[in-house]
N, C-alpha and C positions, 0 to 999 in steps of 0.2 A: 633362652642364653642365659648362659649362670658370670654371676658378676663376684670376680676371684681379686682381692686382694696378698701376692703376696707382702707379708710385712719380717723385713730383714735388719739384724741390729746394723750391719755394713759396717762393722770395726776390726775387723782382724782383713778384713781384703785390704785397707788400710794401711798398715800397720804389721805387718806378718809378714815377708815377703818368700816364705815356700806357701803361703794360704791365696794371698793373690799369686803368685805365677799359676797355681789350682783353676781362679776361681777372677782374672785380672780382672775385668765389669760388678762383679758383687755375688754372693747365691742367690739373689731376689732376682737377678739376671738372669739364669743361669736354669736357674723354676719354670722365669715366665717365657724363656726359649725352648724349654724342651718341652712345657706343658703348648703352648703357643695353635700348633695343630688340632685340640681335642677341644675345639669349637668354642670355648669359653674366651669373657672380657675382661683379660688380664689390667691389673696396672701392680703397678709396686711403689712400698711405702717403710722409706729409713727412721733410725733411732732420733737423725740427730734437725729431720725437716720440724718444722713447728708444730703438736703436740703429733706429736713421732709421726706425721703423716697422716693418721686416724680421726680429722676431726670426727667431730661428729656429722655428713653429712659424707664422707665413705661411709664411715659405718653402716650407717643410713643404707646406702646403695649397694651395700657387698650379701656376699646373698652364702659365701662362706673366706672365709679367712686362714691364709698360711701361714705359719708361725716359725720362725727358727733365732735364734739369740745364743749365747751362750758367757761371753767374759760384761756384759753391762748389763743384768738381768735389774741387779738397783738404781739404774739411770732411768729405768719404764717409772713413769708418773702413776702415784694410786687411784689418779683421777679417771689419766684412759684405761688402767688397769682396772677399775668401776671400770668404765664406759663395755671393756668388750665383754667381759664378765653378764654385765645385763643385756648387751649383742645379742647371746649364746641363748643366755635362757627367756629371750622375747621369739629367737629361730637360726641365727644364724648359727652358721656351720664351720666347724672350727678344724685344721689341721695342723697338732703340733708336729714340729718336725725334730732329728734327733734331743738336741739339749736342752731343748723348749718347753722340756717336759721338767728346767728347773722355775720356766716362765713365770712371773708374774700371775698373768692371766688361767695360767695353768692351776696353775696350785692354790687359785682364788675357789675355782670350777670346782677340783678334786677333794679338798677340803682338807690333806693330808700335807706335810712335808717334801714328798716322790723323790727322793732321797735314794742311790740304789750303791750298788761299787761301778766303779772304771777302772783300766790298764786303757794305753795310747800306745802299742808297740808293732799296731800296724801288722798283727794277724787276720785270718782269711775268718769269713760270716758265714753264714749256714743260713737264711729265710727262712724255715720250713711250713706250710703254706702246708697252715688244720684247722684251715675251715676252706674247703674250698667253696662251697654255694653261695657265699656271702657273694652277695656284691664287689665285695673292694678289693675280690680274691677274683674278679672275673678275666679268662685271660690270661690268668698266671703259674708257675708252670711248679709244678713237687716243691723246687727247693729255688732259692737263687741265692750265688756263690759270687762273695766279692773278697778279693783276693785279700783286700788290705780294707781294717774297720778301723775301732776305738772301740774297743771293748766296755758294753752294758752286764752288768751281772744280780742278779737278786741276793739278798732280799729289799725287789721295787719298791717303795713303801706310796702306793696308789692306791684308793676302794679297788674291790674284784671288777674289773669288767663284765659293763654288759655282756660285750663279745672279745671273744679271746681270736686272731684271725690269723695272728705267724709269733712261730720262736724261735730265738737263737738259737745256734752255738757259735758258738770258739773254739779258737784251735787252741786256746791257753784251758779248755776244758767246762768255763761258762755255759751255762744257760742264761736268758732273759727273756722276759712277756714283750717281742718286738712292734707288734701289732694287735692296740685293744680298741675297743668301742666304749661309751661315756654318752650318757641324753643326760644333759641337764637343760630343765626349765623345758621348753619347745622345740629347744637347740639341742645337735647330735658334736661328736664329737671323737674323733679318733688321734693318735697318737699314733706315731711310727717310727721309729728306729731309729734306722741308717743317715748316717748323714756328714759327719766328723770333716768339718772345714779342708784340710788337708790332702781332703783324695776325694777322686774325682766323681764320687758316687750319685752325685745330683745330674751326670752326660748316660748314668746307667740306663736305658730305652726302662728294664723289666722295674724296675721300683722308680722310675716316674712312669706308666702304667699303674705300680700300686698309689700313686700319688692322686696321679687322675680318678683314680675307680673312686677314690677314698671322699674326693670335691663332688660326685658325681652322685657320690651316697648322703654326705652332708651334708646337700642341695636340702635349703628351706622345703618345706613338705606346706603350700598356700591352702591352712585350711581358715574356717572360724577360728577367732579367737575365746578361748574361754570367758565365758563372764563370770562374775567376781564377789561373794556379798548377799548381802538380803535381797531375796527373792519370791517375788510372790509366785503363788503356787500356782502352775498348770492346768489343774482343771479343777470343781471342785469342793471343798472343804465340807464333809456335814459337824458339824460342831455340837456335835449332843453333847448331853447333861450327864456329868457322872453322878450318882447319887451314892 
């Protein structure tokens, strides 16, 4: 069983009718329902809950954290940001969606601005599967076509990804690294671009398949923890006298 926490700031859906019409119960609820058949143990957390719903108990019992945020990045506390980043370093998986690229935890783990170009006119996006043998691409077609999405364009100010799984091209001509993996400490991170709040992207079965695959890939591998510090020799050392 993989224990998944879906975090959504849950702000747009409360104040923008256009967003509420698409996700009446919030993006986190749509994702939870869309991933419900994957065998995950899913809970949700939102910005306005105490400690943003990410208490120490919640974080310590989460195998993979899914993160969606957009208009309230600055309202996420530095303390929770540090705790999330630390848990990733300790092995918790992190799946960052769409505008979560600008979230405090993602920027802290990347060490860069994570900035990009953008345009919101509802143009077509084609996601190309450029790493079909990767576990995140399992069962995914050569391309996924989204009729309407927000454009993200290069340059995307992130470190060189460990692996590139998807590249997007947009109707207006731009391209973007839309599916990137990173490793930080013992944790694995998957950034996946689609998911603007005014489009029903998170009801798309192909998109949900990629996210589910990302969760399975980012799930921690439970091995012995590395040992640091001063270490006794594992075999006898011949302390010869140098002349």
